[in-house]
C-alpha positions as CSV (number, residue, x, y, z in Angstrom):
1,M,-16.8,36.8,-17.4
2,D,-20.4,37.3,-16.6
3,P,-21.8,40.9,-16.0
4,G,-22.0,40.3,-12.2
5,E,-18.3,39.3,-11.9
6,A,-17.4,42.2,-14.1
7,A,-19.3,44.6,-11.9
8,I,-17.6,43.3,-8.8
9,L,-14.1,43.5,-10.4
10,E,-14.8,47.1,-11.6
11,S,-16.0,48.1,-8.1
12,S,-12.9,46.6,-6.5
13,L,-10.6,48.4,-8.9
14,R,-12.3,51.7,-8.3
15,T,-11.8,51.2,-4.6
16,F,-8.1,50.5,-5.0
17,Y,-7.6,53.4,-7.3
18,R,-9.3,55.7,-4.8
19,L,-7.0,54.3,-2.1
20,F,-3.8,54.7,-4.1
21,A,-4.6,57.8,-6.3
22,P,-2.7,59.4,-7.7
23,L,-0.8,56.0,-7.8
24,Q,2.1,57.1,-5.6
25,P,4.4,54.6,-3.9
26,L,3.1,53.2,-0.7
27,P,4.6,54.9,2.3
28,A,6.2,52.8,5.1
29,A,3.7,51.9,7.7
30,S,4.0,54.2,10.7
31,P,3.6,52.8,14.2
32,G,0.0,51.8,14.8
33,R,-0.9,52.1,11.2
34,M,-1.3,49.2,8.7
35,N,-0.8,49.3,5.0
36,V,-2.4,47.0,2.5
37,I,0.5,44.5,2.5
38,D,0.0,44.1,6.3
39,H,-3.6,43.2,5.7
40,V,-2.6,40.6,3.1
41,R,-0.1,39.1,5.5
42,D,-2.7,39.0,8.3
43,M,-5.2,37.3,6.1
44,A,-2.6,34.7,5.0
45,A,-1.8,34.0,8.7
46,A,-5.5,33.6,9.4
47,G,-5.8,31.0,6.6
48,L,-8.1,33.2,4.4
49,H,-6.4,31.8,1.3
50,S,-9.2,32.6,-1.2
51,N,-9.3,36.2,0.0
52,V,-5.5,36.5,-0.2
53,R,-5.6,35.1,-3.8
54,L,-8.2,37.7,-5.0
55,L,-6.6,40.7,-3.3
56,S,-3.0,39.8,-4.1
57,S,-3.9,39.3,-7.8
58,L,-5.4,42.7,-7.9
59,L,-2.5,44.3,-6.2
60,L,0.1,42.6,-8.4
61,T,-1.8,43.9,-11.5
62,M,-1.6,47.4,-10.1
63,S,2.1,47.0,-9.4
64,N,2.7,45.9,-13.0
65,N,0.8,48.9,-14.3
66,N,2.8,51.2,-12.0
67,P,6.2,49.6,-10.9
68,E,6.7,52.5,-8.4
69,L,3.5,51.7,-6.5
70,F,5.1,49.1,-4.2
71,S,8.6,48.8,-2.9
72,P,10.7,45.7,-4.0
73,S,10.2,44.1,-0.6
74,Q,6.4,44.6,-0.8
75,K,6.2,43.1,-4.2
76,Y,8.3,40.1,-3.0
77,Q,5.8,39.6,-0.2
78,L,2.8,39.9,-2.5
79,L,4.3,37.2,-4.9
80,V,4.9,34.8,-2.0
81,Y,1.4,35.2,-0.5
82,H,-0.2,34.8,-3.9
83,A,1.9,31.7,-4.6
84,D,0.9,30.3,-1.2
85,S,-2.8,30.8,-2.0
86,L,-2.3,28.9,-5.3
87,F,-0.5,26.1,-3.5
88,H,-3.5,25.8,-1.1
89,D,-5.8,25.5,-4.2
90,K,-3.5,22.7,-5.5
91,E,-2.5,24.8,-8.6
92,Y,1.1,23.6,-8.3
93,R,2.5,24.7,-11.7
94,N,1.1,28.2,-11.3
95,A,2.4,28.3,-7.7
96,V,5.9,27.3,-8.9
97,S,5.8,30.1,-11.4
98,K,4.9,32.7,-8.8
99,Y,7.5,31.3,-6.3
100,T,10.1,31.6,-9.0
101,M,9.2,35.2,-9.7
102,A,9.3,35.9,-5.9
103,L,12.8,34.4,-5.7
104,Q,13.9,36.6,-8.6
105,Q,12.5,39.6,-6.9
106,K,14.3,38.7,-3.7
107,K,17.5,38.3,-5.6
108,A,17.1,41.8,-7.1
109,L,16.2,43.1,-3.6
110,S,19.4,41.7,-2.1
111,K,21.5,43.3,-4.9
112,T,20.0,46.7,-4.3
113,S,20.4,46.3,-0.5
114,K,17.4,48.5,0.0
115,V,15.7,46.1,2.4
116,R,17.4,43.1,3.9
117,P,15.9,40.2,6.0
118,S,16.3,40.6,9.8
119,T,19.8,39.6,11.1
120,G,18.9,40.1,14.7
121,N,20.4,43.6,15.1
122,S,18.7,46.7,16.2
123,A,18.9,48.3,12.8
124,S,16.3,46.0,11.3
125,T,13.0,47.6,10.4
126,P,9.7,46.0,11.3
127,Q,9.0,45.6,7.6
128,S,12.2,43.7,7.0
129,Q,11.5,41.4,9.9
130,C,8.2,40.4,8.3
131,L,9.7,39.3,5.0
132,P,8.8,35.6,4.2
133,S,11.8,33.3,4.5
134,E,13.6,32.6,1.2
135,I,14.3,29.1,2.5
136,E,10.6,28.5,3.2
137,V,9.8,29.6,-0.3
138,K,12.2,27.0,-1.7
139,Y,10.7,24.4,0.5
140,K,7.3,25.2,-0.9
141,M,8.6,25.0,-4.4
142,A,10.0,21.5,-3.7
143,E,6.6,20.5,-2.3
144,C,5.0,21.6,-5.6
145,Y,7.6,19.7,-7.6
146,T,6.9,16.5,-5.6
147,M,3.1,16.9,-6.2
148,L,3.9,17.2,-9.9
149,K,6.1,14.1,-9.7
150,Q,9.1,16.1,-10.7
151,D,11.4,14.7,-8.0
152,K,14.7,15.8,-9.8
153,D,13.6,19.4,-9.7
154,A,12.6,19.1,-6.0
155,I,16.0,17.7,-5.2
156,A,17.7,20.4,-7.2
157,I,15.9,23.3,-5.4
158,L,16.6,21.8,-1.9
159,D,20.2,21.0,-2.8
160,G,20.7,24.7,-3.4
161,I,20.1,25.5,0.2
162,P,23.3,25.5,2.2
163,S,23.6,22.6,4.7
164,R,23.7,24.9,7.7
165,Q,20.5,26.6,6.7
166,R,18.5,23.4,6.2
167,T,15.7,22.9,8.7
168,P,14.7,19.4,9.9
169,K,11.7,19.3,7.5
170,I,14.0,20.2,4.6
171,N,16.4,17.4,5.5
172,M,13.5,15.0,5.9
173,M,12.2,15.8,2.5
174,L,15.6,15.5,1.0
175,A,16.2,12.1,2.7
176,N,12.9,10.8,1.3
177,L,13.6,12.1,-2.2
178,Y,17.2,10.7,-2.2
179,K,15.9,7.3,-1.0
180,K,13.2,7.3,-3.8
181,A,15.9,8.1,-6.4
182,G,18.1,5.3,-5.1
183,Q,20.8,7.6,-3.7
184,E,21.3,5.8,-0.4
185,R,24.4,7.6,0.9
186,P,23.0,11.2,0.8
187,S,19.7,9.8,2.0
188,V,21.4,8.3,5.1
189,T,23.2,11.6,5.7
190,S,20.0,13.6,5.6
191,Y,18.1,11.2,7.9
192,K,21.0,11.4,10.4
193,E,20.9,15.2,10.3
194,V,17.1,15.0,11.1
195,L,17.9,12.8,14.1
196,R,20.7,15.1,15.2
197,Q,18.2,18.0,15.4
198,C,15.2,15.9,16.5
199,P,16.2,12.7,18.2
200,L,12.6,11.4,18.5
201,A,11.9,11.6,14.8
202,L,10.7,8.0,14.5
203,D,10.0,8.1,10.8
204,A,13.6,9.2,10.2
205,I,14.6,6.2,12.3
206,L,12.6,3.9,10.1
207,G,14.1,5.5,7.1
208,L,17.6,4.7,8.3
209,L,16.7,1.1,9.2
210,S,15.2,0.6,5.7
211,L,18.6,1.7,4.3
212,S,20.4,-1.1,6.2
213,V,21.8,1.1,8.9
214,K,22.4,-1.1,11.9
215,G,19.9,-0.9,14.7
216,A,22.6,-0.4,17.3
217,E,23.9,2.6,15.4
218,V,20.5,4.1,15.2
219,A,19.8,3.5,18.8
220,S,23.0,5.2,19.8
221,M,21.7,8.4,18.2
222,T,18.7,8.4,20.6
223,M,20.5,7.3,23.8
224,N,20.8,10.8,25.3
225,V,17.1,11.5,25.0
226,I,16.1,8.1,26.3
227,Q,18.3,8.6,29.4
228,T,17.1,12.2,30.1
229,V,13.3,12.0,29.2
230,P,11.1,9.9,31.4
231,N,8.9,7.1,30.1
232,L,11.0,6.4,27.0
233,D,12.5,3.1,28.1
234,W,10.4,1.4,25.3
235,L,12.2,3.2,22.5
236,S,15.3,1.0,22.3
237,V,13.0,-2.1,22.1
238,W,11.0,-0.4,19.4
239,I,14.1,0.3,17.3
240,K,15.2,-3.3,17.8
241,A,11.8,-4.5,16.6
242,Y,11.9,-2.5,13.4
243,A,15.5,-3.4,12.8
244,F,14.3,-7.0,12.6
245,V,11.4,-5.9,10.3
246,H,13.8,-4.4,7.8
247,T,16.2,-7.3,7.8
248,G,13.3,-9.7,7.0
249,D,13.5,-11.5,10.4
250,N,9.7,-11.7,10.7
251,S,9.6,-14.2,13.7
252,R,11.9,-12.1,15.9
253,A,10.2,-8.9,14.8
254,I,6.8,-10.4,15.8
255,N,8.1,-11.5,19.2
256,T,9.7,-8.2,19.9
257,I,6.6,-6.1,18.9
258,C,4.4,-8.5,21.0
259,S,6.6,-7.8,24.0
260,L,6.1,-4.1,23.4
261,E,2.3,-4.4,22.8
262,K,1.9,-6.4,26.1
263,K,3.3,-3.5,28.1
264,S,0.5,-1.7,29.9
265,L,1.5,1.8,28.5
266,L,1.6,0.6,24.9
267,R,-1.3,-1.9,24.9
268,D,-3.8,-1.4,22.1
269,N,-1.6,0.9,20.1
270,V,-3.0,0.9,16.5
271,D,0.4,1.4,14.8
272,L,1.9,-1.6,16.7
273,L,-1.2,-3.7,15.9
274,G,-0.9,-2.7,12.2
275,S,2.8,-3.6,12.2
276,L,2.0,-7.0,13.8
277,A,-0.7,-7.7,11.2
278,D,1.7,-6.8,8.3
279,L,4.4,-9.1,9.8
280,Y,2.0,-12.0,10.2
281,F,1.0,-11.5,6.6
282,R,4.7,-11.5,5.5
283,A,5.2,-14.7,7.5
284,G,2.3,-16.4,5.7
285,D,0.1,-16.5,8.8
286,N,-2.9,-15.0,7.2
287,K,-5.3,-16.0,10.0
288,N,-3.4,-14.0,12.7
289,S,-2.9,-11.2,10.2
290,V,-6.6,-10.8,9.7
291,L,-7.3,-10.9,13.4
292,K,-4.8,-8.1,14.1
293,F,-6.1,-6.0,11.3
294,E,-9.7,-6.4,12.7
295,Q,-8.4,-5.5,16.2
296,A,-6.8,-2.3,14.9
297,Q,-9.8,-1.4,12.9
298,M,-12.1,-1.7,16.0
299,L,-9.8,0.6,17.9
300,D,-9.7,3.1,15.0
301,P,-12.7,3.0,12.7
302,Y,-11.0,5.6,10.5
303,L,-7.8,3.6,10.0
304,I,-6.5,3.6,6.4
305,K,-2.9,2.4,6.6
306,G,-2.6,-1.3,6.0
307,M,-6.2,-1.7,4.9
308,D,-5.1,-2.6,1.4
309,V,-3.4,-5.7,2.7
310,Y,-6.4,-6.5,4.8
311,G,-8.7,-6.2,1.8
312,Y,-6.4,-8.5,-0.2
313,L,-6.5,-11.1,2.5
314,L,-10.3,-11.0,2.7
315,A,-10.6,-11.3,-1.1
316,R,-8.3,-14.3,-1.1
317,E,-10.6,-15.9,1.4
318,G,-13.5,-15.3,-0.9
319,R,-15.2,-12.8,1.4
320,L,-16.0,-10.5,-1.5
321,E,-19.0,-8.9,0.3
322,D,-16.8,-7.9,3.2
323,V,-14.2,-6.5,0.7
324,E,-16.9,-4.5,-1.0
325,N,-18.1,-3.0,2.3
326,L,-14.5,-2.3,3.3
327,G,-13.9,-0.4,0.1
328,C,-17.0,1.7,0.5
329,R,-16.1,2.6,4.1
330,L,-12.5,3.6,3.1
331,F,-13.8,5.8,0.2
332,N,-16.1,7.6,2.7
333,I,-13.0,8.3,4.8
334,S,-10.7,9.5,2.0
335,D,-10.5,8.9,-1.8
336,Q,-7.1,10.6,-1.9
337,H,-5.2,7.6,-0.5
338,A,-4.3,4.5,-2.5
339,E,-5.8,2.0,-0.1
340,P,-9.5,2.4,-1.1
341,W,-8.7,1.9,-4.7
342,V,-6.6,-1.2,-4.0
343,V,-9.3,-2.7,-2.0
344,S,-11.9,-2.1,-4.7
345,G,-9.3,-3.5,-7.2
346,C,-9.0,-6.7,-5.2
347,H,-12.7,-7.1,-5.3
348,S,-12.7,-6.8,-9.1
349,F,-9.6,-9.0,-9.5
350,Y,-11.1,-11.9,-7.5
351,S,-14.4,-11.4,-9.4
352,K,-12.3,-12.0,-12.6
353,R,-12.9,-8.4,-13.8
354,Y,-9.2,-7.9,-14.7
355,S,-9.6,-4.8,-16.8
356,R,-11.3,-2.9,-14.0
357,A,-8.8,-4.2,-11.5
358,L,-6.1,-2.9,-13.8
359,Y,-7.7,0.6,-13.9
360,L,-8.1,0.7,-10.1
361,G,-4.5,-0.4,-9.5
362,A,-3.3,2.3,-11.9
363,K,-5.4,4.9,-10.0
364,A,-3.9,3.8,-6.7
365,I,-0.4,4.1,-8.1
366,Q,-1.2,7.6,-9.4
367,L,-2.1,8.6,-5.8
368,N,0.9,6.9,-4.2
369,S,3.7,5.6,-6.5
370,N,5.2,3.8,-3.4
371,S,2.1,1.6,-2.8
372,V,3.5,-1.9,-3.0
373,Q,0.0,-3.4,-2.9
374,A,-1.1,-1.3,-5.8
375,L,1.9,-2.4,-7.9
376,L,1.1,-6.1,-7.0
377,L,-2.5,-5.6,-7.9
378,K,-1.8,-4.0,-11.3
379,G,1.0,-6.6,-12.0
380,A,-1.4,-9.5,-11.3
381,A,-4.1,-8.0,-13.5
382,L,-1.6,-7.5,-16.4
383,R,-0.4,-11.1,-16.0
384,N,-3.9,-12.5,-16.1
385,M,-4.6,-10.4,-19.1
386,G,-1.6,-12.0,-20.9
387,R,0.5,-8.8,-20.7
388,V,3.3,-10.6,-18.9
389,Q,6.2,-8.2,-19.8
390,E,4.3,-5.2,-18.5
391,A,3.5,-7.2,-15.3
392,I,7.2,-8.0,-14.8
393,I,8.0,-4.3,-14.7
394,H,5.5,-3.7,-11.9
395,F,6.7,-6.7,-9.8
396,R,10.3,-5.5,-10.2
397,E,9.3,-2.1,-8.9
398,A,7.5,-3.7,-6.0
399,I,10.6,-5.7,-5.1
400,R,12.7,-2.5,-5.2
401,L,10.3,-0.8,-2.8
402,A,9.9,-3.9,-0.5
403,P,12.9,-6.2,-0.9
404,C,11.8,-8.2,2.2
405,R,8.3,-9.0,1.0
406,L,8.1,-12.5,-0.4
407,D,4.8,-11.9,-2.3
408,C,6.7,-9.5,-4.6
409,Y,9.1,-12.2,-5.7
410,E,6.2,-14.7,-6.0
411,G,4.5,-12.4,-8.5
412,L,7.6,-12.0,-10.6
413,I,8.4,-15.8,-10.6
414,E,4.8,-16.5,-11.6
415,C,5.3,-14.2,-14.6
416,Y,8.5,-16.0,-15.5
417,L,6.8,-19.4,-15.3
418,A,3.8,-18.1,-17.4
419,S,6.2,-17.1,-20.1
420,N,8.1,-20.5,-19.8
421,S,11.2,-18.7,-18.6
422,I,12.1,-21.4,-16.1
423,R,15.8,-20.5,-16.0
424,E,15.0,-16.9,-14.9
425,A,12.5,-18.2,-12.4
426,M,15.0,-20.6,-10.9
427,V,17.7,-17.9,-10.6
428,M,15.3,-15.6,-8.9
429,A,14.0,-18.3,-6.5
430,N,17.6,-19.2,-5.5
431,N,18.4,-15.6,-4.9
432,V,15.4,-15.2,-2.6
433,Y,16.3,-18.4,-0.8
434,K,19.8,-17.1,-0.1
435,T,18.7,-13.5,0.7
436,L,15.8,-14.1,3.0
437,G,17.0,-17.4,4.5
438,A,15.8,-21.0,4.5
439,N,12.3,-20.7,5.9
440,A,9.0,-22.4,5.0
441,Q,8.1,-19.7,2.5
442,T,11.4,-19.5,0.6
443,L,11.7,-23.3,0.6
444,T,8.2,-23.6,-0.9
445,L,8.9,-20.9,-3.5
446,L,12.0,-22.7,-4.7
447,A,10.1,-26.0,-4.7
448,T,7.4,-24.4,-6.9
449,V,9.9,-23.6,-9.6
450,C,11.5,-27.1,-9.2
451,L,8.1,-28.7,-9.9
452,E,8.1,-27.1,-13.3
453,D,11.1,-29.1,-14.5
454,P,11.0,-32.9,-14.5
455,V,14.7,-33.1,-13.7
456,T,14.2,-31.3,-10.4
457,Q,11.1,-33.2,-9.1
458,E,13.1,-35.0,-6.3
459,K,14.7,-31.7,-5.2
460,A,11.2,-30.2,-5.0
461,K,10.1,-33.1,-2.8
462,T,13.0,-32.6,-0.4
463,L,12.4,-28.8,-0.2
464,L,8.7,-29.3,0.5
465,D,9.4,-31.9,3.2
466,K,11.8,-29.4,4.9
467,A,9.1,-26.6,4.6
468,L,6.5,-28.8,6.2
469,T,8.8,-29.9,8.9
470,Q,9.2,-26.2,9.9
471,R,5.6,-25.3,9.5
472,P,3.2,-28.3,9.0
473,D,0.2,-25.9,8.6
474,Y,1.8,-23.7,5.9
475,I,-0.9,-23.8,3.2
476,K,1.2,-23.1,0.2
477,A,3.6,-25.9,1.1
478,V,0.7,-28.3,1.7
479,V,-0.8,-27.4,-1.7
480,K,2.5,-28.0,-3.6
481,K,3.2,-31.3,-1.8
482,A,-0.4,-32.4,-2.6
483,E,0.3,-31.5,-6.3
484,L,3.4,-33.6,-6.3
485,L,1.6,-36.6,-4.7
486,S,-1.1,-36.2,-7.3
487,R,1.4,-36.5,-10.1
488,E,2.8,-39.7,-8.5
489,Q,-0.8,-40.9,-8.0
490,K,-0.2,-41.4,-4.2
491,Y,-3.7,-40.3,-3.3
492,E,-3.9,-42.0,0.1
493,D,-0.7,-40.1,1.2
494,G,-2.2,-36.9,-0.2
495,I,-5.5,-37.5,1.7
496,A,-3.5,-38.1,5.0
497,L,-1.5,-34.9,4.3
498,L,-4.6,-32.8,3.7
499,R,-6.6,-34.2,6.6
500,N,-3.6,-33.3,8.9
501,A,-3.4,-29.8,7.5
502,L,-7.2,-29.3,7.9
503,A,-7.2,-30.5,11.5
504,N,-6.5,-27.0,12.9
505,Q,-7.6,-24.7,10.1
506,S,-10.2,-24.5,7.3
507,D,-9.2,-23.4,3.8
508,C,-11.1,-23.4,0.6
509,V,-8.2,-24.7,-1.5
510,L,-7.3,-27.5,0.8
511,H,-10.9,-28.7,1.0
512,R,-11.2,-28.7,-2.8
513,I,-8.0,-30.6,-3.3
514,L,-9.1,-33.1,-0.7
515,G,-12.3,-33.5,-2.7
516,D,-10.3,-34.2,-5.8
517,F,-8.2,-36.8,-4.0
518,L,-11.3,-38.5,-2.6
519,V,-12.8,-38.7,-6.1
520,A,-9.7,-40.4,-7.3
521,V,-10.2,-43.2,-4.6
522,N,-13.9,-43.4,-5.3
523,E,-15.0,-41.8,-2.0
524,Y,-17.7,-39.8,-3.7
525,Q,-19.9,-39.0,-0.8
526,E,-17.1,-37.4,1.2
527,A,-15.7,-35.7,-1.9
528,M,-19.1,-34.0,-2.4
529,D,-19.0,-32.9,1.2
530,Q,-15.5,-31.4,0.8
531,Y,-16.5,-29.5,-2.4
532,S,-19.6,-28.2,-0.5
533,I,-17.3,-27.0,2.4
534,A,-15.0,-25.3,-0.1
535,L,-17.9,-23.5,-1.7
536,S,-19.2,-22.4,1.6
537,L,-15.9,-20.8,2.3
538,D,-15.6,-19.2,-1.1
539,P,-18.8,-19.3,-3.2
540,N,-16.8,-18.0,-6.2
541,D,-14.3,-20.9,-6.2
542,Q,-14.8,-22.1,-9.8
543,K,-12.7,-25.3,-9.5
544,S,-14.8,-26.6,-6.6
545,L,-17.9,-25.9,-8.6
546,E,-16.5,-27.6,-11.6
547,G,-15.6,-30.7,-9.5
548,M,-19.1,-30.9,-8.1
549,Q,-20.7,-30.5,-11.5
550,K,-18.4,-33.1,-13.0
551,M,-19.5,-35.6,-10.4
552,E,-23.1,-34.8,-11.1
553,K,-22.7,-35.3,-14.9
554,E,-20.9,-38.6,-14.5
555,E,-23.8,-39.9,-12.4
556,S,-26.7,-38.5,-14.4
557,P,-26.7,-41.1,-17.3
558,T,-26.9,-43.9,-14.7
559,D,-29.7,-42.1,-12.9
560,A,-31.7,-41.8,-16.1
561,T,-31.2,-45.5,-17.0
562,Q,-32.3,-46.6,-13.6
563,E,-35.4,-44.4,-13.7
564,E,-36.4,-46.1,-17.1
565,D,-35.8,-49.5,-15.6
566,V,-38.1,-48.7,-12.7
567,D,-40.8,-47.4,-15.0
568,D,-40.6,-50.6,-17.2
569,M,-40.9,-52.8,-14.1
570,E,-43.8,-50.8,-12.8
571,G,-45.6,-51.0,-16.2
572,S,-45.0,-54.8,-16.5
573,G,-46.6,-55.6,-13.2
574,E,-43.8,-58.1,-12.5
575,E,-43.5,-57.4,-8.8
576,G,-41.3,-60.4,-8.4
577,D,-38.6,-58.9,-10.6
578,L,-38.8,-55.6,-8.6
579,E,-38.6,-57.3,-5.3
580,G,-35.7,-59.4,-6.4
581,S,-33.5,-56.3,-7.3
582,D,-32.3,-55.6,-3.8
583,S,-28.8,-54.7,-4.8
584,E,-30.0,-52.1,-7.3
585,A,-32.4,-50.6,-4.8
586,A,-29.6,-50.3,-2.3
587,Q,-27.4,-48.6,-4.9
588,W,-30.2,-46.1,-5.8
589,A,-30.6,-45.3,-2.1
590,D,-26.9,-44.7,-1.7
591,Q,-27.0,-42.3,-4.7
592,E,-29.9,-40.4,-3.2
593,Q,-28.0,-39.9,0.0
594,W,-24.9,-38.9,-2.0
595,F,-26.7,-36.0,-3.8
596,G,-28.4,-34.9,-0.7
597,M,-31.9,-35.9,-1.8
598,Q,-32.8,-37.9,1.3
């Protein structure tokens, strides 16, 4: 402690000793007169936490030196206010310690029966009416435990509160903690209790739907409030929409939310637009997903929720400069959310800086252990670094948190295929197909695994045909069908497939594969054009660059030979020979046009 701080502390202590000399117990406050505990309470109510921390620390020290200085109820209040100030400063372990001491003090206070909390009768003193609630203290302790990632301790402290004394926020915290721990039945019970007390608690409704409670049952719990409160006719449709979301019925969820979003009173709602963007992403419609995210972002420039998925989509499209700008903007809004770290991690991942992507993904998970996108980022980085078993753990956790998101299963299956565990990959793909239904995405995922086994090539072809019948523009299905046609050397069929897919959309991978097919049929000029388009869409696409360089290397020896022939003919002066080489001159001119030198 420096001399200045020591002088301030000494001066403060002298003041207090003057106030309390000769260190006699504090008398009860008379009407119109405040004691020092009243001042601490008022400062706490005014949000002067740093002031409360300093003063309560000094008063507690005085109480320890003279236990008779404050009454048990006054010491209980001091401990609670001091713990609250520590909580505000994010010193959670220290706060838990002080809250525990406060509860012990309260227990001793109850035994002696000197001062009891207000029971609503006329005998209650003003001092007893001001005692901090023991239930509120336990709630604060649970908050500390959750911040320290000690969920079991948080559940234990809240479970100790009798059911009748639990407030809606206690039931909500318990429901979330039970859900996180995989205890579905008590979680459902707690969510229902929240809705019984607060029928418009929409997050509790989402919690019930995520635990497979039927939408009709949830809607019945809000029927009274819908019928009695005006302008709530949209709520039943809202519940129906998110019931579809949590059952994985993306198309019906999209249609239902679109019908809500078109209503004049709910038009341009950021939350609905974010949900639509996420649903389009889950359905594999990345173009509409990006459009909805951009629309939501324009309405709310400070939007953070969902921006991790938006950044991932931009990175996949090769728009790394936009990803970098998005990450910087999000960090300026808040660095205490997972989304900015995930967005920066996507930039690193698609820049092939996997170690940095791994670090950023881990940081995001540290901030929010329920961030599915952070788990996918870290899992993908681990997989690309060859740490497949660690990656599998992260993809499994992502599946647990988001069982209706196909990209979680895709990541896990890619890990199985990378480790040649084709049987495990096939079992997982079949389970996804049965669980999420036969749509273009699940058919393509199952076909992807079938392509790895020569025995199931025909099955893969059938699955891909079904997927493309449902969605002819589904890029992943087109890519896998093109891969199958390439194996069979059916290049003309592949070219027709790719041209049809590119008729209404432009995608780097499709343009590159079309370039590969065109090379196979000696259409070099158009192949070069396709590679150029692919690189314009994603300048970092290594395979397009390699395809273009390969074509240039194959042509360069011919170019050099032709240049030497021209030089020899010029030196010999045999103009007749030069004039007679019309076919060679035509070929040279074609090659100049091919490489863009005209």
